[in-house]
VOGU-3710 file (C-alpha; in Angstrom, 3 decimals, decimal comma):
1> mnakdtalvq> -17,424/-4,562/1,102  -19,523/-7,676/0,661  -18,201/-11,156/-0,205  -19,052/-10,795/-3,906  -17,100/-7,524/-4,169  -14,176/-8,996/-2,229  -14,025/-11,953/-4,613  -14,127/-9,587/-7,593  -11,305/-7,469/-6,161  -9,238/-10,627/-5,647
11> kyaqsfvekv> -9,947/-11,727/-9,229  -8,859/-8,406/-10,760  -5,725/-8,230/-8,603  -4,737/-11,852/-9,173  -5,094/-11,526/-12,929  -2,931/-8,396/-12,885  -0,245/-9,983/-10,703  -0,075/-13,038/-12,959  0,655/-10,711/-15,894  3,407/-8,700/-14,186
21> neredvwsiy> 4,949/-11,031/-11,653  7,788/-12,455/-13,732  8,604/-9,238/-15,555  11,969/-7,635/-14,885  10,271/-4,283/-14,353  7,765/-5,601/-11,786  8,947/-3,124/-9,123  8,607/-0,191/-11,530  5,066/-1,358/-12,270  4,490/-1,703/-8,514
31> devnkvnsii> 5,641/1,907/-8,046  3,317/3,074/-10,817  0,318/1,302/-9,258  1,311/2,756/-5,889  1,449/6,243/-7,421  -2,092/5,980/-8,828  -3,312/4,515/-5,543  -1,688/7,357/-3,587  -3,444/9,928/-5,759  -6,788/8,289/-4,982
41> kesdlqamlt> -6,045/8,167/-1,242  -4,469/11,599/-0,816  -7,194/13,388/-2,781  -9,981/11,436/-1,055  -11,118/10,455/-4,523  -12,636/7,248/-3,156  -15,549/9,264/-1,727  -16,371/10,516/-5,223  -15,908/7,053/-6,749  -18,446/5,517/-4,364
51> sktvseevkn> -20,879/8,432/-4,510  -24,354/7,690/-5,859  -24,784/11,298/-6,993  -21,837/11,323/-9,411  -22,445/9,654/-12,771  -20,367/6,693/-13,947  -19,244/8,738/-16,955  -17,835/11,499/-14,762  -16,104/8,975/-12,493  -14,597/7,108/-15,431
61> efirtirqse> -13,449/10,298/-17,138  -11,789/11,480/-13,941  -9,972/8,167/-13,428  -8,796/8,150/-17,028  -7,115/11,511/-16,479  -5,017/10,162/-13,600  -4,249/6,732/-15,076  -1,797/7,945/-17,674  0,787/5,289/-16,855  3,760/4,487/-19,061
71> yrvvndliet> 2,910/0,817/-18,456  0,153/-0,507/-20,630  -0,593/-3,298/-18,168  -1,453/-0,729/-15,457  -3,677/1,214/-17,834  -5,335/-2,034/-18,913  -6,107/-2,997/-15,307  -7,733/0,364/-14,632  -9,615/0,283/-17,935  -10,943/-3,231/-17,196
81> vlfdgrvdll> -12,298/-2,108/-13,831  -13,914/0,935/-15,481  -15,336/-1,112/-18,365  -16,950/-3,517/-15,908  -18,606/-0,567/-14,143  -16,777/-1,215/-10,870  -14,850/2,034/-10,458  -15,955/1,946/-6,808  -13,624/-1,046/-6,318  -10,569/0,529/-7,979
91> qavldtalik> -8,751/1,503/-4,781  -9,318/-1,936/-3,263  -8,067/-3,578/-6,472  -4,908/-1,459/-6,469  -4,287/-2,117/-2,760  -4,751/-5,844/-3,258  -2,487/-5,928/-6,317  0,298/-4,226/-4,354  -0,062/-6,689/-1,496  -0,087/-9,689/-3,836
101> isqhknefda> 3,064/-8,548/-5,657  4,876/-8,075/-2,343  3,684/-11,414/-1,033  4,746/-13,271/-4,149  8,194/-11,677/-4,103  8,341/-11,775/-0,263  9,551/-8,162/-0,374  7,751/-5,468/1,544  8,022/-1,772/2,311  9,010/-1,075/5,904
111> hitsvyplnd> 7,232/1,885/7,475  9,401/3,235/10,273  7,992/5,890/12,572  10,326/7,682/14,974  10,678/10,993/16,784  13,859/11,995/14,950  15,102/11,138/11,463  17,165/7,961/11,347  20,589/7,818/9,756  21,473/5,181/7,164
121> aqkeklcalv> 23,224/2,912/9,677  20,149/2,892/11,939  17,881/2,115/8,998  20,138/-0,765/7,953  20,096/-2,226/11,480  16,317/-1,972/11,675  15,923/-3,541/8,236  18,169/-6,434/9,270  16,083/-6,885/12,435  12,837/-6,908/10,432
131> eqrfnlkvrq> 14,189/-9,290/7,802  15,384/-11,717/10,457  12,311/-11,533/12,685  9,694/-11,713/9,929  11,645/-13,824/7,405  11,167/-11,433/4,500  13,081/-8,874/2,482  12,662/-5,155/3,013  12,175/-3,496/-0,355  12,375/0,097/0,803
141> vieeldqsll> 12,120/2,122/3,992  9,364/4,688/4,303  10,166/6,978/7,179  7,667/9,056/9,144  8,258/11,355/12,096  5,887/11,415/15,079  6,719/13,455/18,181  4,016/11,682/20,193  6,194/8,547/20,361  8,469/10,414/22,824
151> ggfvisvnhr> 11,377/8,166/21,739  12,108/4,820/20,165  10,405/3,663/16,998  7,515/1,730/15,498  8,052/-0,485/12,465  5,191/-1,787/10,349  5,848/-4,402/7,665  3,295/-6,679/6,010  0,683/-6,003/8,701  3,164/-6,860/11,447
161> iidasvrtql> 4,369/-4,338/13,978  7,408/-3,889/16,178  6,580/-1,176/18,699  9,625/-0,058/20,666  8,328/3,430/21,392  8,637/5,148/24,752  4,940/6,022/24,545  3,954/2,343/24,442  6,429/1,436/27,192  4,945/4,138/29,445
171> rdikskl> 1,420/2,957/28,633  2,420/-0,622/29,577  3,899/0,541/32,877  0,785/2,586/33,635  -1,490/-0,390/32,961  0,533/-2,584/35,349  0,211/-0,100/38,223
//
């Protein structure tokens, strides 16, 4: 993405965040934006949105079918991006809006990857560790299982990582030998 597109993405996202930031339902709106964004990512819709062979009308029509949010402000954001002919930037706008909401509220999702599912007490301890170390609030825990870790866990919050996995520890030992 070039500098002009990056600035445009920031403009769309900032305008959206200014509209929703002080609302009581800001986290419900966040979840709705996240849902639309997940649809785009999981269906690899971004490839179609950036394709030169697919017409703008087809792209816009497709996006309008998935943007049926109960929040007018979310629909308005998507419609503004479509109206401006920048559907190719939609995913970046949604990503940026989510980040900006979290940053403003200083609340972030914690992605915890481990070999085995964690119980509630373990999740609470890890959340407390993250909140203390990174000086933020954990909004929710998103858990993922990965057998390749061999043991331990990896936590990712706001582009920061705590890697306490056995795999990484073994890799560190190997590199020191």
